[in-house]
Backbone and ligand atoms as CSV (ligand in chain L), in Angstrom:
chain,resi,resn,atom,element,x,y,z
A,1,UNK,N,N,68.347,108.788,102.497
A,1,UNK,CA,C,69.763,109.180,102.620
A,1,UNK,C,C,70.649,107.947,102.445
A,2,UNK,N,N,71.607,108.046,101.569
A,2,UNK,CA,C,72.551,106.943,101.368
A,2,UNK,C,C,73.691,107.075,102.359
A,3,UNK,N,N,73.989,105.994,103.042
A,3,UNK,CA,C,75.071,106.032,104.032
A,3,UNK,C,C,76.324,105.375,103.482
A,4,UNK,N,N,77.419,106.123,103.484
A,4,UNK,CA,C,78.695,105.532,103.090
A,4,UNK,C,C,79.658,105.679,104.256
A,5,UNK,N,N,80.308,104.587,104.595
A,5,UNK,CA,C,81.326,104.608,105.638
A,5,UNK,C,C,82.631,104.119,105.025
A,6,UNK,N,N,83.681,104.863,105.247
A,6,UNK,CA,C,84.994,104.452,104.752
A,6,UNK,C,C,85.854,104.121,105.962
A,7,UNK,N,N,86.382,102.929,105.972
A,7,UNK,CA,C,87.189,102.491,107.103
A,7,UNK,C,C,88.522,103.230,107.129
A,8,UNK,N,N,88.848,103.778,108.296
A,8,UNK,CA,C,90.153,104.438,108.440
A,8,UNK,C,C,90.983,103.734,109.519
A,9,UNK,N,N,90.660,102.474,109.742
A,9,UNK,CA,C,91.479,101.658,110.651
A,9,UNK,C,C,92.882,101.520,110.067
A,10,UNK,N,N,93.805,101.035,110.857
A,10,UNK,CA,C,95.215,100.993,110.440
A,10,UNK,C,C,95.419,100.307,109.095
A,11,UNK,N,N,94.831,99.130,108.949
A,11,UNK,CA,C,95.050,98.359,107.728
A,11,UNK,C,C,94.489,99.094,106.502
A,12,UNK,N,N,93.282,99.605,106.610
A,12,UNK,CA,C,92.676,100.320,105.482
A,12,UNK,C,C,93.381,101.647,105.229
A,13,UNK,N,N,93.840,102.267,106.294
A,13,UNK,CA,C,94.591,103.518,106.130
A,13,UNK,C,C,95.810,103.266,105.243
A,14,UNK,N,N,96.488,102.156,105.512
A,14,UNK,CA,C,97.681,101.823,104.735
A,14,UNK,C,C,97.340,101.487,103.284
A,15,UNK,N,N,96.114,101.051,103.053
A,15,UNK,CA,C,95.713,100.693,101.686
A,15,UNK,C,C,95.095,101.883,100.953
A,16,UNK,N,N,95.052,103.045,101.573
A,16,UNK,CA,C,94.636,104.248,100.857
A,16,UNK,C,C,93.268,104.798,101.209
A,17,UNK,N,N,92.794,104.568,102.437
A,17,UNK,CA,C,91.445,105.050,102.760
A,17,UNK,C,C,91.333,106.577,102.678
A,18,UNK,N,N,92.422,107.277,102.946
A,18,UNK,CA,C,92.372,108.731,102.858
A,18,UNK,C,C,92.022,109.159,101.429
A,19,UNK,N,N,92.627,108.506,100.457
A,19,UNK,CA,C,92.339,108.853,99.054
A,19,UNK,C,C,90.910,108.498,98.658
A,20,UNK,N,N,90.424,107.383,99.189
A,20,UNK,CA,C,89.042,106.990,98.895
A,20,UNK,C,C,88.084,108.053,99.455
A,21,UNK,N,N,88.324,108.461,100.678
A,21,UNK,CA,C,87.481,109.482,101.303
A,21,UNK,C,C,87.507,110.785,100.505
A,22,UNK,N,N,88.709,111.188,100.118
A,22,UNK,CA,C,88.879,112.413,99.344
A,22,UNK,C,C,88.096,112.359,98.038
A,23,UNK,N,N,88.203,111.224,97.355
A,23,UNK,CA,C,87.509,111.059,96.077
A,23,UNK,C,C,86.003,111.152,96.273
A,24,UNK,N,N,85.491,110.463,97.283
A,24,UNK,CA,C,84.045,110.503,97.550
A,24,UNK,C,C,83.601,111.924,97.890
A,25,UNK,N,N,84.382,112.590,98.728
A,25,UNK,CA,C,84.040,113.946,99.140
A,25,UNK,C,C,83.955,114.878,97.939
A,26,UNK,N,N,84.935,114.737,97.077
A,26,UNK,CA,C,85.002,115.569,95.872
A,26,UNK,C,C,83.796,115.325,94.971
A,27,UNK,N,N,83.439,114.049,94.806
A,27,UNK,CA,C,82.308,113.712,93.942
A,27,UNK,C,C,80.984,114.205,94.524
A,28,UNK,N,N,80.871,114.147,95.844
A,28,UNK,CA,C,79.658,114.641,96.505
A,28,UNK,C,C,79.526,116.145,96.259
A,29,UNK,N,N,80.641,116.853,96.358
A,29,UNK,CA,C,80.657,118.303,96.082
A,29,UNK,C,C,80.256,118.562,94.634
A,30,UNK,N,N,80.964,117.916,93.748
A,30,UNK,CA,C,80.761,118.122,92.314
A,30,UNK,C,C,79.314,117.912,91.895
A,31,UNK,N,N,78.690,116.903,92.473
A,31,UNK,CA,C,77.328,116.550,92.077
A,31,UNK,C,C,76.279,117.086,93.047
A,32,UNK,N,N,76.724,117.949,93.950
A,32,UNK,CA,C,75.834,118.591,94.938
A,32,UNK,C,C,74.913,117.573,95.604
A,33,UNK,N,N,75.533,116.592,96.208
A,33,UNK,CA,C,74.763,115.498,96.816
A,33,UNK,C,C,74.773,115.547,98.339
A,34,UNK,N,N,75.074,116.687,98.910
A,34,UNK,CA,C,75.188,116.785,100.378
A,34,UNK,C,C,73.943,116.308,101.114
A,35,UNK,N,N,72.783,116.629,100.580
A,35,UNK,CA,C,71.546,116.248,101.249
A,35,UNK,C,C,71.173,114.788,101.031
A,36,UNK,N,N,71.881,114.133,100.132
A,36,UNK,CA,C,71.503,112.766,99.760
A,36,UNK,C,C,72.461,111.713,100.280
A,37,UNK,N,N,73.698,112.129,100.522
A,37,UNK,CA,C,74.716,111.151,100.917
A,37,UNK,C,C,75.319,111.530,102.268
A,38,UNK,N,N,75.352,110.563,103.159
A,38,UNK,CA,C,75.968,110.764,104.467
A,38,UNK,C,C,77.292,110.007,104.465
A,39,UNK,N,N,78.375,110.740,104.278
A,39,UNK,CA,C,79.709,110.128,104.190
A,39,UNK,C,C,80.441,110.315,105.522
A,40,UNK,N,N,80.922,109.228,106.068
A,40,UNK,CA,C,81.697,109.309,107.311
A,40,UNK,C,C,82.838,108.317,107.314
A,41,UNK,N,N,83.834,108.642,108.116
A,41,UNK,CA,C,84.936,107.710,108.329
A,41,UNK,C,C,84.513,106.748,109.428
A,42,UNK,N,N,85.043,105.556,109.384
A,42,UNK,CA,C,84.661,104.562,110.389
A,42,UNK,C,C,85.905,103.876,110.953
A,43,UNK,N,N,85.782,103.373,112.169
A,43,UNK,CA,C,86.856,102.561,112.721
A,43,UNK,C,C,86.841,101.213,112.013
A,44,UNK,N,N,87.767,100.349,112.369
A,44,UNK,CA,C,87.920,99.051,111.712
A,44,UNK,C,C,86.574,98.319,111.599
A,45,UNK,N,N,86.292,97.838,110.395
A,45,UNK,CA,C,85.037,97.119,110.144
A,45,UNK,C,C,85.248,95.605,110.159
A,46,UNK,N,N,86.357,95.178,110.722
A,46,UNK,CA,C,86.661,93.744,110.864
A,46,UNK,C,C,86.693,93.023,109.510
A,47,UNK,N,N,87.271,93.701,108.567
A,47,UNK,CA,C,87.334,93.138,107.226
A,47,UNK,C,C,88.751,93.332,106.678
A,48,UNK,N,N,89.708,93.454,107.600
A,48,UNK,CA,C,91.079,93.859,107.246
A,48,UNK,C,C,91.795,92.884,106.321
A,49,UNK,N,N,91.401,91.609,106.345
A,49,UNK,CA,C,92.131,90.627,105.546
A,49,UNK,C,C,91.759,90.671,104.064
A,50,UNK,N,N,90.811,91.517,103.702
A,50,UNK,CA,C,90.432,91.656,102.294
A,50,UNK,C,C,91.359,92.650,101.601
A,51,UNK,N,N,91.565,92.473,100.300
A,51,UNK,CA,C,92.392,93.469,99.609
A,51,UNK,C,C,91.598,94.768,99.460
A,52,UNK,N,N,92.253,95.862,99.546
A,52,UNK,CA,C,91.578,97.145,99.356
A,52,UNK,C,C,90.988,97.705,100.634
A,53,UNK,N,N,90.431,98.887,100.500
A,53,UNK,CA,C,89.854,99.612,101.629
A,53,UNK,C,C,88.413,99.143,101.826
A,54,UNK,N,N,88.017,98.931,103.064
A,54,UNK,CA,C,86.644,98.520,103.331
A,54,UNK,C,C,85.727,99.741,103.339
A,55,UNK,N,N,84.673,99.628,102.551
A,55,UNK,CA,C,83.685,100.690,102.441
A,55,UNK,C,C,82.333,100.051,102.681
A,56,UNK,N,N,81.482,100.693,103.456
A,56,UNK,CA,C,80.141,100.138,103.560
A,56,UNK,C,C,79.151,101.113,102.939
A,57,UNK,N,N,78.257,100.540,102.169
A,57,UNK,CA,C,77.246,101.322,101.466
A,57,UNK,C,C,75.890,100.816,101.955
A,58,UNK,N,N,75.196,101.643,102.702
A,58,UNK,CA,C,73.936,101.257,103.337
A,58,UNK,C,C,74.061,99.916,104.060
A,59,UNK,N,N,75.185,99.745,104.735
A,59,UNK,CA,C,75.385,98.560,105.565
A,59,UNK,C,C,76.039,97.384,104.862
A,60,UNK,N,N,76.141,97.443,103.549
A,60,UNK,CA,C,76.774,96.337,102.820
A,60,UNK,C,C,78.255,96.655,102.598
A,61,UNK,N,N,79.105,95.672,102.903
A,61,UNK,CA,C,80.542,95.924,102.818
A,61,UNK,C,C,81.126,95.625,101.432
A,62,UNK,N,N,82.044,96.488,101.025
A,62,UNK,CA,C,82.775,96.316,99.768
A,62,UNK,C,C,84.240,96.576,100.055
A,63,UNK,N,N,85.083,96.069,99.176
A,63,UNK,CA,C,86.504,96.385,99.292
A,63,UNK,C,C,86.964,96.993,97.999
A,64,UNK,N,N,87.457,98.206,98.086
A,64,UNK,CA,C,87.861,98.889,96.862
A,64,UNK,C,C,89.244,99.515,97.022
A,65,UNK,N,N,89.924,99.630,95.919
A,65,UNK,CA,C,91.214,100.316,95.944
A,65,UNK,C,C,90.954,101.804,95.716
A,66,UNK,N,N,91.925,102.619,96.058
A,66,UNK,CA,C,91.772,104.065,95.879
A,66,UNK,C,C,91.517,104.389,94.397
A,67,UNK,N,N,92.134,103.621,93.518
A,67,UNK,CA,C,91.973,103.857,92.070
A,67,UNK,C,C,90.548,103.560,91.604
A,68,UNK,N,N,89.871,102.684,92.323
A,68,UNK,CA,C,88.523,102.290,91.908
A,68,UNK,C,C,87.433,103.135,92.579
A,69,UNK,N,N,87.836,104.055,93.438
A,69,UNK,CA,C,86.851,104.824,94.214
A,69,UNK,C,C,85.894,105.602,93.298
A,70,UNK,N,N,86.435,106.199,92.267
A,70,UNK,CA,C,85.613,106.986,91.357
A,70,UNK,C,C,84.573,106.095,90.663
A,71,UNK,N,N,85.039,104.978,90.126
A,71,UNK,CA,C,84.151,104.051,89.418
A,71,UNK,C,C,83.088,103.485,90.372
A,72,UNK,N,N,83.492,103.189,91.593
A,72,UNK,CA,C,82.561,102.658,92.582
A,72,UNK,C,C,81.442,103.665,92.850
A,73,UNK,N,N,81.820,104.901,93.041
A,73,UNK,CA,C,80.848,105.955,93.330
A,73,UNK,C,C,79.900,106.139,92.147
A,74,UNK,N,N,80.492,106.175,90.972
A,74,UNK,CA,C,79.708,106.381,89.753
A,74,UNK,C,C,78.688,105.259,89.565
A,75,UNK,N,N,79.152,104.049,89.766
A,75,UNK,CA,C,78.290,102.873,89.602
A,75,UNK,C,C,77.154,102.811,90.620
A,76,UNK,N,N,77.477,103.146,91.840
A,76,UNK,CA,C,76.512,102.948,92.914
A,76,UNK,C,C,75.723,104.166,93.343
A,77,UNK,N,N,76.220,105.341,93.014
A,77,UNK,CA,C,75.555,106.540,93.533
A,77,UNK,C,C,75.110,107.558,92.485
A,78,UNK,N,N,75.620,107.451,91.283
A,78,UNK,CA,C,75.201,108.460,90.288
A,78,UNK,C,C,74.156,107.921,89.353
L,1,FES,S1,S,91.197,98.365,109.240
L,1,FES,FE1,FE,89.613,98.521,107.775
L,1,FES,S2,S,88.529,96.705,108.054
L,1,FES,FE2,FE,89.993,96.642,109.591
């Protein structure tokens, strides 16, 4: 099971974490990946000073913008 956590702390929320979550959710639906991907929102991951929303993929942290969410998912999960 692939674990994805999207930070919804204040700073990431302001940088578009809701849109990142929405994009991931939509892609999981589209590709019927419910049994393979565990997507959850997370509190602050202590990475607020980075540009973009903090996302962790199997424990590794990344910072992505809402616009890059689709490409990130495609690159790492499809
Ligand atoms: S609010 Fe997202 S890393 Fe702190």
